C-alpha positions in Angstrom: -43.2 116.5 26.2 -43.6 120.3 26.7 -42.1 122.5 29.5 -43.0 126.1 30.3 -40.5 128.9 31.2 -40.0 129.5 34.9 -39.7 132.9 36.4 -40.4 132.8 40.1 -38.3 131.9 43.2 -37.6 128.3 44.4 -36.9 127.4 40.9 -35.8 123.8 41.4 -39.2 123.1 43.2 -41.0 124.3 40.1 -38.9 122.2 37.9 -39.9 119.2 40.0 -43.6 120.3 39.9 -43.5 120.4 36.1 -42.0 116.9 35.9 -44.6 115.6 38.4 -47.4 117.2 36.4 -46.2 115.6 33.1 -46.2 112.2 34.9 -49.8 112.8 36.2 -50.8 113.7 32.7 -49.3 110.6 31.3 -46.8 112.5 29.1 -43.9 110.9 31.0 -43.9 107.2 31.8 -41.7 104.7 33.5 -38.4 104.2 31.7 -38.7 107.4 29.7 -35.6 109.5 29.1 -35.8 113.1 30.3 -34.5 115.9 28.2 -30.8 116.9 28.7 -29.9 119.6 31.2 -29.0 121.9 28.3 -32.4 121.4 26.6 -34.3 121.9 29.9 -32.3 125.0 30.6 -33.5 126.4 27.2 -37.1 125.3 27.6 -37.5 126.4 31.2 -35.3 129.5 31.0 -33.5 128.6 34.2 -29.9 127.9 35.2 -28.3 124.4 34.8 -27.7 124.6 38.6 -31.4 124.7 39.2 -31.9 121.7 36.9 -29.2 119.7 38.7 -30.8 120.6 42.1 -34.2 119.3 40.9 -32.6 116.1 39.4 -30.7 115.6 42.6 -33.8 115.8 44.7 -35.8 113.5 42.4 -32.9 111.0 42.4 -32.7 111.1 46.2 -36.4 110.0 46.6 -35.9 107.3 43.9 -38.0 108.7 41.1 -35.3 109.1 38.5 -31.9 107.6 37.8 -28.8 108.9 36.0 -27.1 106.5 33.5 -23.6 107.5 32.5 -23.4 108.2 28.8 -27.1 107.7 28.3 -29.0 110.4 30.3 -31.6 110.7 33.0 -34.5 108.3 33.1 -37.7 107.8 35.1 -37.2 104.6 37.1 -38.9 101.5 35.9 -39.5 100.3 39.5 -40.1 102.6 42.5 -37.6 102.4 45.2 -38.3 102.1 48.9 -37.5 105.9 49.3 -40.5 106.8 47.2 -42.8 104.7 49.4 -41.5 106.0 52.8 -43.6 109.2 53.4 -46.6 107.3 54.9 -44.3 105.2 57.1 -42.5 108.3 58.3 -45.9 109.9 59.4 -46.9 106.7 61.2 -43.5 106.4 62.9 -44.2 109.7 64.6 -47.7 108.6 65.8 -48.2 106.9 69.1 -50.6 104.1 70.0 -51.3 103.1 66.4 -50.4 99.4 66.7 -54.0 98.2 66.8 -54.9 100.4 63.9 -52.0 99.1 61.8 -53.0 95.5 62.5 -56.5 96.4 61.4 -55.2 97.9 58.2 -53.0 94.9 57.6 -56.1 92.7 57.9 -57.9 94.8 55.3 -55.0 94.6 52.9 -53.9 91.0 53.4 -57.2 89.3 53.3 -57.9 90.8 49.9 -54.4 90.3 48.7 -54.5 86.6 49.5 -57.8 86.2 47.6 -56.2 87.8 44.5 -53.0 85.8 45.0 -55.0 82.6 44.9 -56.5 83.6 41.6 -53.5 85.3 40.0 -50.2 83.9 41.4 -47.8 82.6 38.9 -46.1 79.2 39.4 -42.8 81.0 40.1 -44.5 83.1 42.9 -46.0 79.9 44.4 -42.6 78.3 44.5 -41.2 81.4 46.1 -43.9 81.3 48.8 -43.0 77.7 49.5 -39.3 78.6 49.9 -40.2 81.2 52.5 -42.3 78.7 54.4 -39.4 76.3 54.4 -37.1 79.1 55.6 -39.6 79.8 58.4 -39.6 76.1 59.4 -35.8 76.0 59.4 -35.4 79.2 61.4 -37.1 78.1 64.6 -35.0 79.4 67.4 -33.5 82.2 65.3 -35.6 85.3 65.8 -34.2 87.5 63.0 -34.4 84.7 60.4 -38.0 83.8 61.5 -39.1 87.5 61.3 -37.5 87.9 57.8 -39.0 84.6 56.5 -42.5 85.6 57.8 -42.2 89.1 56.2 -41.1 87.8 52.8 -43.9 85.3 52.7 -46.5 88.0 53.2 -44.8 90.4 50.8 -44.7 87.6 48.1 -48.5 87.1 48.6 -49.1 90.8 48.2 -46.9 90.9 45.0 -48.7 87.8 43.7 -52.0 89.7 43.9 -50.8 91.6 40.9 -52.4 94.7 42.2 -49.7 97.3 42.3 -51.7 99.8 44.5 -52.4 97.2 47.1 -48.7 96.0 47.1 -47.2 99.4 47.3 -49.6 100.4 50.1 -48.6 97.4 52.1 -44.9 98.1 51.5 -45.4 101.7 52.5 -46.7 100.9 55.9 -44.2 98.0 56.5 -41.5 100.1 58.2 -44.0 101.6 60.6 -45.5 98.2 61.4 -42.0 96.8 62.0 -41.1 99.8 64.2 -44.2 99.7 66.4 -44.2 95.9 67.0 -40.5 95.1 66.9 -40.2 94.1 70.5 -43.5 92.4 70.6 -42.7 90.4 67.4 -39.3 89.3 68.9 -41.1 88.0 72.0 -43.7 86.1 69.9 -41.2 84.3 67.6 -39.1 83.3 70.5 -41.9 81.1 71.9 -42.0 77.5 70.6 -45.8 77.1 70.7 -46.4 80.4 68.9 -43.9 79.5 66.2 -45.5 76.1 65.7 -48.9 77.8 65.3 -47.4 80.4 62.9 -45.9 77.6 60.8 -49.2 75.7 60.6 -51.2 78.8 59.7 -48.7 79.8 57.0 -48.9 76.3 55.5 -52.7 76.5 55.4 -52.5 79.8 53.6 -50.0 78.5 51.2 -51.9 75.3 50.4 -55.1 77.3 49.7 -53.2 79.5 47.3 -51.6 76.6 45.6 -55.0 74.9 45.2 -56.4 78.2 43.8 -59.1 78.2 46.6 -59.6 81.9 47.2 -62.3 81.4 49.9 -60.1 79.0 51.9 -57.1 81.3 51.5 -59.1 84.3 52.8 -60.3 82.3 55.8 -56.8 81.0 56.6 -55.3 84.5 56.4 -58.1 85.9 58.5 -57.6 83.3 61.2 -53.8 83.9 61.1 -54.2 87.6 61.5 -56.8 87.2 64.2 -54.3 85.1 66.1 -51.5 87.6 65.6 -53.8 90.5 66.6 -54.8 88.7 69.8 -51.2 88.0 70.7 -50.1 91.6 70.0 -53.0 93.0 72.1 -52.1 90.7 75.0 -48.5 91.9 74.9 -49.4 95.5 74.7 -51.9 95.3 77.6 -49.3 93.4 79.6 
């Protein structure tokens, strides 16, 4: 792990850039301990205040963590903060609901295929728990929305494709923001909730049976139904 002396302005940003470059080069990995402030001060030829400023910024976005008595480490698991930039960009965009739904279809049809092939027994149990929560939450909008969200996130995680999972998480806030009112209306309707529950059960059964084709078809039909409902709401 080698650092180069820094001479220019905006010193803390250059400290961050060097840490990022070492991550890209594979010289720093998840869980690694970073050098102490004193050692970095000597290697980079900067003040400890600049090191602390860089560490503070990296900790704020969730890339590193400080452990009292141990040091500063690269986090093992990325936090939500690290995945927010794309969502923030999309939050500022207008009229992107249909595009978000299209992206969700691309991500989730593939993720359910992989989940049917790769899900662990524990993940399958977790999916079933979320479906049971969805069934029990009829009439309770917030609980229904949360159970639905967790079911889909568990499928994405069960794909065991980190890039796919993190991409889905990164757009989740924008999706929730843009369709919040529409989603609330949808889950408040008994017929819609009945169909949602049936469709989620079909997806779950296909995953449990390790039938990837059936799982993809069930997910595609569910998202087509959701897309149709959302478009109807948007168009009034």
